[in-house]
C-alpha positions in Angstrom: 204.7 121.8 241.0 208.4 120.8 241.1 208.1 119.7 244.8 210.8 122.3 245.8 210.8 124.7 248.7 210.5 128.4 247.8 213.9 128.9 249.5 215.5 126.4 247.2 214.2 128.1 244.1 215.4 131.4 245.5 218.9 129.9 245.9 218.8 128.8 242.3 217.8 132.3 241.2 220.6 133.9 243.2 223.2 131.4 242.2 223.8 130.1 245.7 222.8 126.6 244.6 222.6 124.7 241.3 220.0 122.1 240.4 221.2 118.5 240.1 220.8 116.5 236.9 217.3 115.2 237.7 216.0 118.6 238.7 217.4 120.2 235.6 215.5 117.7 233.5 212.3 118.5 235.4 212.7 122.2 234.9 213.4 121.8 231.2 210.3 119.5 230.9 208.2 122.0 232.9 209.0 124.9 230.5 209.1 122.6 227.5 212.6 123.6 226.5 215.7 121.6 225.7 218.3 121.2 228.4 220.9 122.9 226.2 218.6 125.9 225.8 218.0 126.1 229.6 221.8 126.2 230.1 222.4 128.7 227.3 224.2 126.3 225.0 221.6 126.2 222.1 219.2 128.5 220.3 216.7 125.6 220.0 214.2 126.4 222.7 211.7 123.6 222.2 212.4 120.2 223.6 210.2 118.6 221.0 212.0 120.5 218.2 215.3 119.2 219.7 214.1 115.6 219.7 212.7 115.6 216.2 215.7 117.4 214.7 218.1 114.8 216.2 215.9 111.9 215.2 215.4 113.3 211.7 219.1 113.9 211.3 219.9 110.3 212.4 217.5 108.8 209.9 218.4 111.1 207.1 222.0 109.8 207.2 220.8 106.1 206.9 220.1 104.6 203.5 216.6 103.4 202.7 215.9 101.3 199.6 213.6 103.1 197.1 211.1 100.2 197.2 210.9 100.4 201.0 210.7 104.2 200.9 207.7 103.8 198.5 206.1 101.4 201.0 206.7 103.7 203.9 205.1 106.6 201.9 202.0 104.6 201.1 201.7 103.3 204.7 202.0 106.9 206.0 199.5 108.3 203.6 197.0 105.5 204.4 197.1 106.1 208.2 197.1 109.9 208.0 193.9 109.5 206.0 192.4 107.1 208.5 192.7 104.0 206.4 193.9 101.4 208.9 192.8 98.4 206.8 194.9 99.6 203.8 197.9 100.3 206.0 197.7 96.9 207.6 197.4 95.1 204.2 200.4 97.0 202.9 202.6 95.8 205.7 201.3 92.2 205.9 201.5 91.7 202.2 205.0 93.1 202.0 206.2 90.8 204.8 204.5 87.7 203.5 205.8 88.3 200.0 209.4 88.8 201.3 209.7 92.4 200.1 210.9 93.4 203.6 211.7 91.6 206.8 210.1 92.5 210.1 213.1 94.3 211.6 213.2 96.6 208.6 209.4 97.2 208.9 210.0 98.4 212.4 213.1 100.6 211.6 212.3 101.9 208.1 208.5 102.0 208.1 207.2 102.3 211.7 210.0 104.4 213.2 210.4 106.8 210.3 206.6 107.3 210.1 206.2 107.9 213.8 209.0 110.5 213.7 207.3 112.2 210.7 203.9 112.3 212.4 205.6 113.7 215.5 207.1 116.5 213.4 203.8 117.3 211.8 202.2 117.5 215.3 205.0 119.8 216.5 204.4 122.1 213.6 200.6 122.1 214.1 200.0 120.5 210.7 197.8 117.8 212.4 195.7 117.6 215.5 196.7 115.5 218.5 193.9 113.0 217.8 195.5 112.2 214.5 198.8 111.5 216.2 197.1 109.3 218.7 195.3 107.4 216.0 198.5 106.9 214.1 200.3 105.6 217.1 197.5 103.3 218.2 197.1 102.0 214.7 200.8 101.2 214.5 200.6 99.2 217.7 197.7 97.2 216.3 199.6 96.4 213.1 202.6 95.4 215.2 200.4 92.9 217.0 199.3 91.5 213.6 202.9 90.8 212.8 203.5 88.8 215.9 202.7 85.4 214.4 205.5 85.9 211.9 208.2 85.6 214.5 206.5 83.8 217.4 207.8 80.5 216.0 211.5 81.4 216.5 213.5 78.8 218.4 213.9 79.9 222.0 217.3 80.5 223.5 216.4 79.9 227.2 216.5 83.5 228.2 213.6 85.6 229.6 212.8 89.3 229.3 210.4 91.4 231.3 209.8 94.8 229.9 207.7 97.9 230.7 207.3 101.6 230.3 208.0 103.3 233.6 205.1 104.3 235.9 203.2 107.3 234.5 204.8 107.2 231.0 202.1 106.0 228.6 204.5 105.9 225.6 204.9 102.2 224.9 205.6 101.8 221.2 209.4 102.0 221.8 209.4 99.3 224.5 207.1 97.2 222.3 209.6 97.4 219.5 212.4 96.4 221.9 210.3 93.5 223.2 209.5 92.2 219.7 213.2 92.3 218.7 214.0 90.1 221.8 211.2 87.7 220.7 212.6 87.5 217.2 216.0 86.7 218.8 214.6 83.8 220.6 213.9 85.2 224.0 210.7 84.5 226.0 209.2 87.9 226.6 206.7 89.5 228.9 205.7 93.0 228.1 203.8 94.5 231.0 202.9 97.9 229.5 202.8 100.9 231.7 201.6 101.9 235.2 202.5 98.6 236.8 203.0 98.8 240.6 206.6 98.1 241.8 205.6 95.0 243.7 203.9 93.6 240.7 207.0 94.1 238.6 209.0 92.3 241.2 206.5 89.5 241.2 206.7 89.2 237.5 210.5 89.1 237.6 210.4 86.3 240.2 207.6 84.2 238.7 208.8 84.4 235.1 212.5 83.9 236.2 213.5 87.0 234.2 217.2 87.4 233.2 216.7 91.0 231.9 214.4 93.8 232.9 214.0 96.5 230.2 212.6 99.9 231.3 211.6 102.7 228.9 211.3 106.3 229.9 210.6 109.2 227.5 209.9 112.1 229.7 212.1 113.7 232.4 209.2 114.0 234.8 209.1 110.2 235.2 212.8 109.7 235.8 212.2 109.4 239.6 209.9 106.4 238.9 212.7 104.6 237.1 215.0 105.2 240.0 212.5 104.0 242.6 211.8 100.8 240.7 215.5 100.0 240.2 216.2 100.8 243.9 213.4 98.4 245.0 214.8 95.6 242.8 218.4 96.2 244.0 217.3 95.9 247.6 216.4 92.2 247.0 219.4 89.9 247.2 217.4 87.1 245.4 217.3 89.4 242.3 221.1 90.0 242.2 221.4 88.2 238.9 218.8 90.3 237.1 220.3 92.8 234.7 218.5 96.0 234.1 218.6 97.9 230.7 217.0 101.3 230.3 216.2 103.1 227.1 213.8 105.5 225.5 214.0 109.1 224.2 215.2 110.5 227.6 218.1 108.1 227.9 218.9 108.5 224.1 219.2 112.2 224.6 221.3 112.2 227.8 223.9 109.4 227.2 225.2 109.0 230.7 221.9 109.3 232.5 221.5 105.6 232.8 224.3 105.3 235.3 222.6 107.7 237.7 219.5 105.5 237.9 221.4 102.4 238.8 220.9 100.5 235.6 223.4 97.9 234.2 223.2 99.2 230.7 221.5 101.4 228.1 220.5 101.1 224.5 219.4 103.6 221.9 217.8 101.0 219.5 216.0 97.7 219.8 218.8 95.9 218.1 221.3 97.4 220.5 219.2 96.3 223.5 219.3 92.7 222.3 223.0 92.9 221.8 223.6 94.3 225.3 221.4 91.6 226.8 223.1 88.8 225.0 226.5 90.1 226.2 225.2 90.0 229.7 224.1 86.4 229.2 227.4 85.4 227.7 229.4 87.0 230.6 227.2 85.1 233.0 227.9 81.8 231.2 231.7 82.5 231.3 231.6 83.2 235.0 
């Protein structure tokens, strides 16, 4: 299942060989444990528990306005009870009345709610269908917000973005893409499971300056590497900068270098900042 020879696994067991970084990630993903636990550095044995603890800790340290917190609570309660229309009206009314701007909707409402729903799923409080409903409803509401920032003046730069092949988690890359749109970039979100040649065609035809790739699960890291290698093999795409992100790269901070990317970001805002720095450096050159 790991595409390894039996002798290789035997060598791992006997200490004659040691898995490389990519294989360690695959093994940890296979057993659903954290990499630190696999290496004996942590008592947290669940990869999901590790993710949610880190995410929750990060958000708990950030301040949230009481009014926004109340909005987040009402939004969460509406969706967890299957009331998409109420959840949608809460967000649209808040944005249109100026109570909250779109970026804060994404960071303080959507992101916090998705982390909370993930925690409830990990603890078997809710069923997977509820988690899927919550995520898909959030994507729908994000689409309803698009007209509120589509009129931003364009800066002349273009982004092509996608979730790596096989990885169906697209909310994160959707958030990143929307932040680029708000910043004035022309954006093309391809979704997931896009063939490599089609990605390359999109980059060429849309004259992309930046390619953003999201990966959340170690199993799909090889897909990221393959896509980047294919792009790097084409001299005509030398000027295209590649930024990677997603839970996997957030967790392993130096992993982005091993896949051949130009940069990495842990948040949507950070991705835009990195991309703008690339464009500024290109102008100075």
